[in-house]
Steps between C-alpha positions, in 0.01 A plus 500: 500500500735792554298639788543187710850575625493256788392179331657192654533180302442167669788269407615149562677456834553128514420343164527572132325818398179439307613722212691234301777674310563181304173552313426321177376791291702589197560867442187582297592841360571624149823302458417208724229313309509445127160665444621815682163547668637691803236310699581307818227252419553277805503781755189497719612652833688824430261794535526863624514662745847372587633501854834341426769706331872438519822565316605163364864588425583804714878465489534537124606850395404414143259619231248214474314496172347159423383192688418141424414237760474125452492224762670688781763688300473868414710628209536878533631714214714802595550808283847648468826455315501209464148361548500229767278216614474356850365157589335517844362223721145602595509309829830616648526819289862410437669593173584179314693661215546815292575543130615809310389515135810585289488828304163598650412836650221728619146371556485121493140476361525122468320249720672167559323181395533195724432129488576236763876503441592795275458877485534711183622861523598785269562871525477846350765514224643179644696234317202270465294229667652302787379171641595451866461229759200614703652404836866600455503762222756295306495584127373209289498658155508835326338619180626830346163658427599856587267748670202334672360823646120448548517179292425228752542132423195275531566152632283213378615161628838438330482797261565873526338765279630854464520781243811694407449624140375146435278266696705208633402163636801341669582195708493595869755234583782620274389823326498352147257641242195286418342753263499873434277746312557872418299727732621856550391674817547546870271218591451191718320186385202322657415131457211263537492124445539532122644832390744779573353851458696817444419859403754720321565680171133598479371143509378243751606150398452144616765232440480130570711484813658165410587563134498880461252477210293818468135431584356849441585870500280805554572872467571684822605864501763466774810599308759318711355426843296192559333334793260206498320312775291186459221315672278207406288733282711758323825676431503860629721774364511879468505723194555872558196607704311169477493159664430207267385145573582249225401142436809287560417259219493746209578846644152635427386792714253404775462850640678833524482778758628852439632664817387865499729801532826311470768481233591145584866444584540132583747404768796295383456278805128447438185670622226238532376228734210258462320274747187287466273806456682821417778654295699776675693750286741758639552834323833676544331836461186653356468838331533663844830312556346283770525124527184291490375144542207378283312178568281329237283192484737256332225312313327801343744791530236699688625778727481425874696777677815708495714698745722803438815532712648821636795503259637322194624147476269202560700178487411141407207384714473175696175320589465276805184383675304739278700805609690710245836626630694771319782743582479868414855593395521870587293464816701191609175352628358151492126483425253214531149501346205264505511357149120509454406834651822705503466563875833626634613236750864598544702821467841430651800735500693406814797424275605666176364235265676478167396455141444126512223246493391351836576128541269260685647197674342273758239747631741794516566797271858598412606824339825691461555830679798719576786253558275223628233245417178561693277216621133576563211285609234419754551360849741209482318188622648337808506149640544620859316274745175662623629531857783724373305726267492779760877538474636752252849459364580868453368827641628858520394768747447787515403517134520775381784588731819697548826432681509169685251244369443139603508207258352182644485148360397159635658162431344166586823311439871558450545683172752693296372858502601815318322832557568774247375854434446616141412831345194543280718453189628167627844617620620331818563752776574276801552132582379474859568133570609187316548198723360173632235598753327301776120466530299773666420867467787727394528878479740734326532868592569693181606865484319643198610859561775483237246406231330766294126526565309267270381146438722198572468124523623265770554145374531187713647202318449183705639153423344258752744231607755635253305326223519717182192325360294661777612858460243759611532863403269781608508877501332770702470849358578778749521878491778713648392847610697795630 
């Protein structure tokens, strides 16, 4: 991927781009579905190697830390004092609203939950849980829960479940308590059709999710952390150096697997993902202080493969189209592995990827990096008529080059066009044009001599006929030499 510095993406010139940013997939990661599977179960196109990579929000000089995406709106959590959330339209990339969490500070470590009309946010040492209008950011209600650091809320129809010294089930419409049970621990719940499951205070417990009645409880040696994921078969949790599969009906152990050479330190944000065949478990560090990813057969607990990273800090994995994606914290790399064989399919470090879980949405992968959200994927499909397929919308030459370089783009119809140059970290260095442009071939002479040698991106943002529903955005990676 990184060696192909001159890749050119074919984009829509006259009609709506085939990559539909209004996709119907719900955010399927650890806070986005009630089972917390971290499996994009509907994704069947996204697959490495990727030849599309772009900075989704290059103008934000902010510390992105968490993402959730639902039906065309991204809610991005920002670390700082205070923690902030931004609602962003995925089609236009416009900011719809921002919200600062009162009394919050430092690392946000909370992922917003969304439904069709509302979004629920909290912060590190913040005042509590806030319910906002999903489209305007207007505050609907507030519940003074206190610090929600690493304690995400799980949304299940008209109810919210979260743990803050006690497990709460509350009304999503007004924030009123429906039931509560004492559960001490830095933990997030998981739900199926019948029960709410939570691990904390040395025990894994199941509660009837409607009434709060305790169904069962089983010893677990996690002293205050807890992370559960569910599928149609089992509940999966961790205990020190072991992974445990439990029967959801009675909590009985189905299988256990001891991970060798690791004093298990479970991540407060979670460290597992499950798809229809495998269970992936990330290890923050082994006895050599190196991060690892272990993959097991989810039915039997049998070992399949593992990979050891070059430094510590393996984050929560994501599975999509039978590929396991995980970020190595110290290395700031994004990895992708074949879930069955462990074959390394992707090792991407063009940006400084941060300690977060990758998010899959509508055949694209989104992940936070230094002051930006990075979008990765395969060639964007196009609905260009066959007679026009020979036309490319954006090209740069010479590439690599120094001094004066030529940027060329082609328009089949009158369009609003902006052409921008970005650094590798996503910082905008130059806006070369932003205007309504007539059809035809256009060139821009750009003096790159004032740029430091390195890798840059040129982005063409094209709105055919000034119709924002048909926005096309492509990037070409280019290298500046001395």
